[in-house]
C-alpha positions in Angstrom: 6.3 1.4 -9.7 7.9 4.4 -7.9 5.8 7.2 -6.5 6.6 9.8 -9.1 5.3 7.5 -11.9 2.1 6.9 -10.0 1.7 10.6 -9.2 2.0 11.3 -13.0 -0.6 8.7 -13.9 -3.1 9.9 -11.2 -5.0 6.7 -10.9 -8.4 6.6 -9.1 -7.5 3.5 -7.2 -4.3 1.4 -6.7 -4.4 -2.4 -6.1 -1.1 -3.8 -4.6 -0.2 -7.3 -3.6 1.3 -7.6 -0.2 3.9 -10.2 -1.3 5.9 -8.7 -4.1 9.0 -10.1 -5.9 11.1 -7.1 -4.8 9.8 -6.6 -1.3 6.5 -5.9 0.4 3.5 -4.1 -1.1 3.3 -2.3 2.3 6.5 -0.5 1.5 4.8 0.9 -1.6 1.7 1.9 0.4 3.9 3.7 3.0 5.6 5.7 0.2 2.3 6.5 -1.4 0.6 7.7 1.8 3.6 9.8 2.8 3.8 11.6 -0.6 1.6 14.7 -0.8 0.6 14.0 -4.5 -0.5 10.4 -3.8 -1.7 10.3 -0.2 -5.4 10.6 -1.1 -5.5 7.8 -3.6 -7.3 4.8 -2.2 -5.2 1.6 -2.0 -6.4 -2.0 -1.8 -3.7 -4.2 -0.3 -4.3 -7.8 -1.3 -2.9 -10.8 0.6 -3.7 -14.5 1.0 -2.4 -14.5 4.6 -4.5 -13.8 7.7 -4.8 -10.4 9.3 -2.5 -11.2 12.2 0.4 -12.1 9.8 -0.1 -8.8 8.0 0.0 -6.9 11.2 3.2 -8.8 12.3 4.9 -8.2 8.9 3.6 -4.7 8.2 3.1 -2.8 11.5 3.9 0.6 9.8 1.2 0.1 7.1 -1.4 -0.3 9.9 -1.1 3.4 10.5 -2.6 4.1 7.1 -5.3 1.4 6.9 -8.8 2.8 6.9 -10.7 -0.5 6.6 -9.9 -4.2 6.8 -11.9 -7.1 5.5 
């Protein structure tokens, strides 16, 4: 879902899968955190891979992560 549609919906929380059919969920996270209208919406990025793989495949998203479990 593009950022304008999410901004219009104004969700309280966004849950995104890291592995998406059309790319990476991290790309969506980057777009959301850069956009002024969506940057404060909390995002949960789900993945079945370990943290080191996420870091290797999504170094840019690490700039926006507040917590990791």
